[in-house]
PARO-388698 format. One line per field, with one value per residue (C-alpha): residue in three letters; x, y, z. Coordinates in nm, 3 decimals. Last residue first. Layout:
% PARO-388698
rest = c(ALA	...)
px = c(X	...)
py = c(Y	...)
pz = c(Z	...)
***
This chain:
% PARO-388698
rest = c(SER	LYS	GLY	ILE	GLU	LEU	GLY	THR	ASP	ALA	PRO	LYS	SER	ALA	ALA	ALA	ALA	ALA	ALA	VAL	PRO	GLY	GLU	GLU	GLU	ARG	GLU	ALA	VAL	ALA	ALA	VAL	GLY	PRO	GLN	GLN	GLY	LEU	ARG	ALA	ARG	GLY	ALA	ALA	GLU	SER	GLU	GLU	SER	ALA	SER	ARG	GLU	ARG	ALA	ALA	ASP	GLN	MET	LYS	GLU	PHE	GLU	TRP	VAL	ILE	ARG	ASP	ALA	VAL	ARG	LEU	LEU	SER	ARG	GLY	ASP	GLU	LEU	ASP	MET	ARG	TRP	ARG	GLU	LYS	LYS	GLU	ARG	ALA	TYR	GLY	PRO	TYR	ALA	ILE	SER	ALA	GLU	PHE	SER	LYS	ILE	GLU	ALA	ASP	LEU	ALA	THR	GLN	THR	ARG	GLN	LEU	GLU	GLN	ILE	ALA	LEU	ALA	PRO	ASN	HIS	THR	THR	PHE	ASP	HIS	GLN	SER	ALA	PRO	LEU	TRP	ALA	ARG	LEU	PRO	ARG	THR	THR	SER	ILE	PRO	SER	ASP	MET	ILE	ALA	LYS	HIS	GLN	LEU	SER	MET	ARG	TRP	ASN	ILE	LEU	ARG	SER	GLN	LEU	GLN	GLU	ALA	ALA	SER	ARG	LEU	LYS	ASN	TYR	THR	ILE	GLN	LEU	VAL	GLN	LEU	GLU	GLU	LEU	ARG	GLN	ARG	ARG	GLU	GLU	ASP	ASP	ALA	ASP	ARG	LEU	HIS	CYS	TYR	GLU	TYR	GLN	ARG	HIS	ALA	SER	ILE	PHE	LEU	ILE	PHE	GLU	ALA	GLU	LYS	LEU	LEU	ALA	ALA	ILE	GLU	ALA	GLU	HIS	GLU	GLU	ILE	LYS	ALA	HIS	THR	ALA	GLU	VAL	SER	ILE	TYR	LYS	LEU	ASP	GLU	ALA	TYR	ASP	PHE	PRO	PRO	LEU	TYR	TYR	SER	GLN	ASP	ASP	GLN	ALA	TYR	SER	SER	ASP	PRO	THR	THR	ALA	GLN	PRO	ASN	LEU	GLY	ARG	PHE	GLU	ALA	THR	ASP	ILE	GLY	HIS	ASP	GLU	ALA	GLN	SER	PHE	ALA	SER	GLU	PRO	LEU	GLN	GLN	ALA	TYR	TRP	LEU	ALA	ASN	HIS	ARG	ILE	TYR	LEU	GLN	VAL	LEU	PRO	SER	PHE	ARG	ALA	ILE	ALA	GLN	LYS	ASN	TRP	PHE	LEU	ASP	TRP	PHE	ALA	ILE	SER	ARG	ARG	GLU	ARG	GLN	ARG	ASP	LEU	ARG	ALA	TYR	ALA	LYS	LYS	ARG	GLU	GLY	THR	TYR	GLN	LEU	TYR	ALA	HIS	GLY	GLY	VAL	VAL	GLY	THR	CYS	ALA	GLY	ALA	ASN	VAL	LEU	GLY	LEU	CYS	ARG	THR	TRP	ARG	PRO	ILE	ALA	LEU	ARG	ARG	LEU	PHE	LEU	ALA	PRO	VAL	SER	ALA	ALA	LEU	GLY	LEU	GLY	ALA	GLY	VAL	LEU	CYS	GLY	ASP	ASP	VAL	THR	PHE	GLY	LYS	VAL	LYS	GLU	TYR	LEU	ARG	TRP	PRO	ALA	VAL	GLU	GLN	ASN	LYS	GLN	SER	LEU	VAL	LEU	SER	THR	PHE	ARG	ALA	ASN	CYS	TYR	TRP	GLU	ALA	ALA	VAL	GLY	LEU	LEU	GLY	ALA	TRP	LEU	GLY	MET)
px = c(-3.767	-4.056	-4.421	-4.482	-4.230	-3.906	-3.833	-3.593	-3.845	-3.644	-3.610	-3.270	-3.153	-2.976	-2.808	-2.673	-2.541	-2.372	-2.215	-2.069	-1.943	-1.742	-1.738	-1.778	-2.065	-2.200	-2.238	-2.406	-2.650	-2.733	-2.788	-3.018	-3.226	-3.236	-3.312	-3.219	-2.850	-2.851	-2.934	-2.654	-2.415	-2.502	-2.445	-2.106	-2.011	-2.115	-1.912	-1.607	-1.638	-1.663	-1.356	-1.155	-1.258	-1.167	-0.828	-0.753	-0.851	-0.629	-0.334	-0.379	-0.394	-0.068	0.105	-0.027	0.076	0.427	0.448	0.324	0.577	0.859	0.743	0.731	1.082	1.212	1.035	1.189	1.538	1.498	1.387	1.681	1.917	1.737	1.751	2.131	2.154	1.916	2.125	2.441	2.268	2.176	1.815	1.607	1.484	1.208	1.160	1.394	1.215	0.875	0.991	1.145	0.822	0.616	0.840	0.806	0.425	0.424	0.652	0.420	0.111	0.283	0.386	0.026	-0.076	0.179	0.021	-0.326	-0.199	-0.041	-0.371	-0.563	-0.313	-0.576	-0.397	-0.462	-0.097	-0.007	-0.096	-0.044	0.145	0.477	0.844	1.047	1.100	1.446	1.419	1.084	1.251	1.423	1.794	1.971	2.185	2.287	2.424	2.776	2.635	2.748	2.440	2.202	2.372	2.367	1.994	1.917	2.145	1.957	1.625	1.752	1.866	1.532	1.337	1.581	1.522	1.146	1.191	1.408	1.138	0.870	1.064	1.109	0.739	0.641	0.863	0.730	0.367	0.419	0.585	0.295	0.045	0.233	0.237	-0.139	-0.215	-0.011	-0.194	-0.525	-0.398	-0.294	-0.633	-0.816	-0.605	-0.676	-1.048	-1.091	-1.095	-1.328	-1.432	-1.178	-1.245	-1.199	-0.873	-0.727	-0.816	-0.663	-0.346	-0.315	-0.379	-0.105	0.139	0.076	0.103	0.434	0.559	0.446	0.637	0.945	0.917	0.871	1.176	1.389	1.285	1.359	1.703	1.783	1.673	1.875	2.191	2.133	2.080	2.404	2.593	2.434	2.527	2.886	2.918	2.760	2.963	2.779	3.016	2.889	2.524	2.574	2.690	2.367	2.157	2.310	2.215	1.946	2.036	1.888	1.672	1.754	2.114	2.392	2.617	2.397	2.449	2.190	1.928	1.552	1.517	1.613	1.444	1.115	0.932	0.660	0.530	0.584	0.398	0.326	0.598	0.852	0.771	0.816	1.129	1.302	1.414	1.357	1.526	1.303	1.043	0.973	0.834	0.541	0.306	0.578	0.856	0.596	0.570	0.935	1.166	1.271	1.028	1.232	1.509	1.480	1.441	1.700	1.952	1.949	1.958	2.259	2.447	2.364	2.496	2.811	2.867	2.796	3.057	2.944	2.928	2.588	2.433	2.489	2.328	2.037	1.942	1.652	1.878	2.073	1.757	1.645	1.994	1.996	1.640	1.729	2.031	1.828	1.562	1.828	1.983	1.644	1.587	1.931	1.860	1.540	1.733	1.989	1.717	1.568	1.912	1.987	1.695	1.914	1.799	1.826	2.177	2.277	2.128	2.300	2.633	2.583	2.519	2.830	3.038	2.927	3.029	3.368	3.420	3.337	3.577	3.854	3.795	3.811	4.125	4.302	4.201	4.310	4.641	4.702	4.643	4.369	4.365	4.612	4.925	5.172	4.947	5.110	4.934	4.596	4.634	4.618	4.288	4.075	4.262	4.196	3.827	3.818	3.984	3.742	3.449	3.581	3.645	3.297	3.134	3.320	3.209	2.849	2.881	2.921	2.914	3.129	3.290	3.652	3.702	3.889	4.071	4.002	3.969	3.982	3.652	3.617	3.574	3.247	3.168	2.836	2.949	3.289	3.114	2.927	3.240	3.448	3.182	3.128	3.432	3.722	3.541	3.343	3.648	3.853	3.576	3.536	3.911	3.922	3.627	3.795	4.114	3.916	3.733	4.064	4.208	3.898	3.912)
py = c(-6.950	-6.792	-6.871	-6.542	-6.267	-6.233	-5.891	-5.636	-5.352	-5.061	-5.228	-5.349	-5.180	-4.892	-5.124	-5.339	-5.030	-4.902	-5.239	-5.241	-4.881	-4.938	-4.910	-4.527	-4.553	-4.818	-4.565	-4.315	-4.580	-4.671	-4.304	-4.268	-4.554	-4.430	-4.059	-3.833	-3.917	-3.739	-3.411	-3.462	-3.552	-3.231	-3.029	-3.195	-3.116	-2.753	-2.729	-2.879	-2.631	-2.339	-2.460	-2.493	-2.145	-2.004	-2.177	-2.044	-1.692	-1.715	-1.841	-1.546	-1.316	-1.466	-1.382	-1.023	-0.984	-1.101	-0.849	-0.564	-0.652	-0.645	-0.304	-0.174	-0.306	-0.119	0.200	0.172	0.118	0.419	0.633	0.510	0.632	0.965	0.982	0.956	1.230	1.444	1.394	1.503	1.811	1.942	1.986	2.306	2.303	2.040	1.841	1.564	1.535	1.520	1.249	1.047	1.063	0.965	0.661	0.565	0.582	0.369	0.112	0.086	0.045	-0.221	-0.411	-0.404	-0.538	-0.816	-0.913	-0.923	-1.128	-1.380	-1.412	-1.487	-1.739	-1.992	-2.327	-2.576	-2.641	-2.587	-2.942	-2.950	-3.191	-3.021	-3.113	-2.827	-2.805	-2.853	-3.230	-3.186	-2.970	-3.274	-3.357	-3.375	-3.063	-3.161	-3.496	-3.445	-3.343	-3.009	-2.826	-3.086	-3.076	-2.698	-2.696	-2.917	-2.707	-2.396	-2.564	-2.644	-2.284	-2.140	-2.362	-2.280	-1.907	-1.956	-2.153	-1.876	-1.620	-1.848	-1.890	-1.513	-1.456	-1.714	-1.549	-1.204	-1.316	-1.478	-1.164	-0.948	-1.188	-1.182	-0.802	-0.788	-1.044	-0.842	-0.527	-0.701	-0.799	-0.443	-0.306	-0.559	-0.464	-0.093	-0.149	-0.321	-0.692	-0.907	-1.203	-1.281	-1.606	-1.475	-1.305	-1.618	-1.830	-1.569	-1.570	-1.950	-1.921	-1.657	-1.876	-2.169	-1.940	-1.805	-2.162	-2.253	-1.951	-2.066	-2.412	-2.263	-2.042	-2.331	-2.555	-2.276	-2.222	-2.593	-2.591	-2.276	-2.437	-2.750	-2.534	-2.347	-2.676	-2.786	-2.453	-2.479	-2.829	-2.740	-2.424	-2.211	-2.038	-2.191	-2.147	-1.770	-1.754	-1.917	-1.695	-1.369	-1.112	-0.845	-0.486	-0.362	-0.058	0.282	0.268	0.392	0.679	0.940	0.792	0.730	0.552	0.572	0.896	1.136	0.949	0.909	0.594	0.663	0.348	0.473	0.802	0.974	0.781	0.864	1.235	1.221	1.008	1.267	1.248	1.596	1.555	1.779	1.529	1.418	1.762	1.740	2.021	2.222	2.189	2.221	2.595	2.650	2.756	3.122	3.194	2.955	3.216	3.276	2.908	2.719	3.002	3.078	2.711	2.653	2.954	2.851	2.502	2.663	2.851	2.540	2.338	2.090	1.711	1.714	1.870	1.550	1.315	1.552	1.578	1.824	2.131	1.976	1.927	2.284	2.415	2.226	2.331	2.696	2.675	2.513	2.783	3.054	2.902	2.897	3.262	3.355	3.179	3.384	3.699	3.622	3.570	3.912	4.078	3.912	4.091	4.294	4.631	4.519	4.389	4.727	4.920	4.695	4.743	5.120	5.131	4.921	5.131	5.453	5.309	5.208	5.553	5.730	5.508	5.558	5.934	5.943	5.732	5.958	6.277	6.130	6.019	6.374	6.548	6.810	7.179	7.106	7.293	7.159	6.964	6.663	6.397	6.554	6.450	6.080	6.114	6.062	5.740	5.616	5.695	5.516	5.213	5.213	5.232	4.939	4.734	4.801	4.727	4.397	4.316	4.379	4.094	4.053	3.701	3.389	3.397	3.362	3.318	3.540	3.501	3.131	2.894	2.524	2.334	2.122	1.755	1.569	1.251	1.393	1.379	1.520	1.811	1.905	1.877	2.090	2.361	2.393	2.393	2.462	2.656	2.866	2.933	3.042	3.274	3.427	3.485	3.647	3.871	3.981	4.062	4.275	4.459	4.526	4.672	4.887	5.018)
pz = c(-3.174	-3.354	-3.264	-3.088	-3.183	-2.984	-2.809	-2.966	-2.981	-3.129	-3.461	-3.588	-3.909	-3.724	-3.474	-3.756	-3.936	-3.618	-3.550	-3.902	-3.878	-3.560	-3.183	-3.175	-3.414	-3.179	-2.901	-3.132	-3.253	-2.893	-2.812	-3.112	-2.986	-2.627	-2.699	-2.396	-2.441	-2.775	-2.605	-2.352	-2.630	-2.806	-2.487	-2.436	-2.795	-2.747	-2.425	-2.594	-2.879	-2.635	-2.440	-2.759	-2.871	-2.530	-2.534	-2.883	-2.777	-2.468	-2.671	-2.908	-2.606	-2.479	-2.807	-2.800	-2.436	-2.525	-2.811	-2.594	-2.322	-2.580	-2.704	-2.347	-2.280	-2.586	-2.478	-2.132	-2.273	-2.503	-2.209	-2.001	-2.274	-2.286	-1.906	-1.907	-2.169	-1.964	-1.652	-1.835	-1.980	-1.639	-1.535	-1.527	-1.887	-1.834	-2.155	-2.040	-1.705	-1.873	-2.116	-1.832	-1.630	-1.935	-1.986	-1.620	-1.640	-1.958	-1.793	-1.491	-1.712	-1.922	-1.610	-1.489	-1.831	-1.790	-1.459	-1.613	-1.908	-1.671	-1.484	-1.806	-1.945	-2.072	-2.102	-2.382	-2.475	-2.109	-2.007	-1.631	-1.406	-1.469	-1.513	-1.652	-2.030	-2.174	-2.229	-2.404	-2.668	-2.808	-2.770	-3.103	-3.060	-2.706	-2.819	-2.676	-2.332	-2.192	-2.323	-2.176	-1.835	-1.846	-1.918	-1.618	-1.398	-1.516	-1.431	-1.084	-1.036	-1.151	-0.910	-0.629	-0.675	-0.654	-0.331	-0.187	-0.266	-0.121	0.205	0.238	0.170	0.435	0.693	0.606	0.623	0.965	1.100	0.978	1.136	1.467	1.465	1.401	1.672	1.919	1.811	1.881	2.225	2.299	2.190	2.403	2.704	2.650	2.601	2.937	2.997	3.209	2.997	2.731	2.549	2.193	2.292	2.451	2.148	1.918	2.127	2.089	1.715	1.689	1.882	1.645	1.340	1.470	1.515	1.164	1.033	1.223	1.074	0.728	0.775	0.902	0.613	0.366	0.522	0.497	0.133	0.073	0.206	-0.005	-0.314	-0.243	-0.229	-0.556	-0.715	-0.595	-0.738	-1.072	-1.126	-1.383	-1.627	-1.950	-1.854	-1.827	-2.188	-2.306	-2.077	-2.202	-1.941	-1.963	-1.863	-1.535	-1.597	-1.446	-1.568	-1.341	-1.447	-1.277	-0.932	-0.661	-0.864	-0.863	-0.671	-0.951	-1.237	-1.053	-0.956	-0.702	-0.534	-0.177	-0.238	0.093	0.274	0.006	0.048	0.426	0.410	0.198	-0.161	-0.297	-0.638	-0.843	-0.967	-0.607	-0.523	-0.759	-0.646	-0.470	-0.726	-1.003	-0.934	-1.020	-0.735	-0.731	-0.447	-0.233	-0.212	0.164	0.245	0.042	0.012	0.387	0.485	0.259	0.402	0.759	0.684	0.539	0.867	1.074	0.879	0.620	0.644	0.818	0.506	0.308	0.560	0.615	0.250	0.280	0.245	-0.042	-0.248	-0.182	-0.264	-0.595	-0.677	-0.604	-0.832	-1.108	-1.075	-1.079	-1.391	-1.560	-1.470	-1.604	-1.932	-1.969	-1.877	-2.147	-2.407	-2.322	-2.345	-2.678	-2.845	-3.084	-2.943	-2.582	-2.652	-2.799	-2.507	-2.255	-2.434	-2.444	-2.070	-2.004	-2.245	-2.075	-1.739	-1.880	-2.039	-1.712	-1.519	-1.776	-1.773	-1.393	-1.379	-1.632	-1.445	-1.110	-1.265	-1.394	-1.061	-1.049	-1.151	-1.426	-1.531	-1.783	-2.016	-2.176	-1.964	-2.038	-2.402	-2.290	-2.108	-2.421	-2.499	-2.146	-2.184	-2.520	-2.369	-2.075	-2.315	-2.522	-2.207	-2.069	-2.405	-2.423	-2.070	-2.177	-2.426	-2.804	-2.941	-2.960	-2.618	-2.508	-2.137	-1.894	-1.563	-1.552	-1.255	-1.336	-1.317	-1.002	-1.085	-1.055	-0.861	-0.731	-0.367	-0.468	-0.642	-0.325	-0.110	-0.349	-0.365	0.010	0.239	0.005	-0.269	-0.021	0.197	-0.105	-0.226	0.121	0.147	-0.198	-0.107	0.218	0.029	-0.215	0.064	0.239	-0.078	-0.137	0.218)
***
């Protein structure tokens, strides 16, 4: 029976490695660790106590081999003493580890490993695409471990499920703006934040002809999108006229017509958004072509800054960037939330070391971006203060001119001050009544 039980265990282990472990590791781009009969450790373990006790039991059974007459066979006596010595060594090893405090630490590590194992099974259970690759027997095994051992999950797995890799449509629908380290990128070797590119090096490799051809294609696509959006708006206005002039219509027909108007409005918004995105891309491409032409020219170092700036009808030297500051503050809030999420994930003991190392790098990138955003906001706030001071001074000057305009003589002096000092002096010496006296020509 023992031999059959051993063979059954070997078969079960082989089936688990072939149909379950290897598939899970292949999905995560990890290699299967080689099998080892033993592994060297740094400290004392219960296995060491078992081996020491078994050795002592075998040593105690050696004298029985030289006895002539025994009530039981010699090999039975030796096996019994070895078994008793091994059990005694296991109990002694547990007692020693309990005395040194290593047993309590080991149980704490075991609890963390169980939580990680339960999180992994829970994540795999809700990943329908991954579980479909397994055989029915392995699917039953995953379902059993995910549901029956759910009590081993940490409490935060139920209150904040997205922090533990549960990436289902239901959770994403409840929190569509959630940005978590597990659900943000599929592979662990990918960065959470896109790295910036070198703009000067990118200008060197821009193909002018290909870019112009792509611009023409986008312009035609933008025209088509805008025409289609105008068509949708025309149809929507026609449907709105029909709805507003309904006479005999039940609630079901009114509801259907309102839903038609809603769908048409959504389609119109999507078409306009697609056209605006392409238009924004074309603006950046045209500016890059402008910069490339300046860089390729032999006098690029002597060209003024004005040649690099895009054409605009506004004077941004006196601009108040209030809306830009609001958008940057939203970016700061989002970066701060992502940084806190990375810090919480790194501090949680249930994740693998590789993920934590990846998150530490992303955490540094997020902090660097937050510092850059703070610096830009500070510069924009200085521009905003200067614009407000300029606006306040202009308002005070306008109010002073309005007060001066209420006095005719003073207003005339002010007007002549603008014309010149001589005219202003003549106007000041001349009386207010400029009519001729009687008897003087």
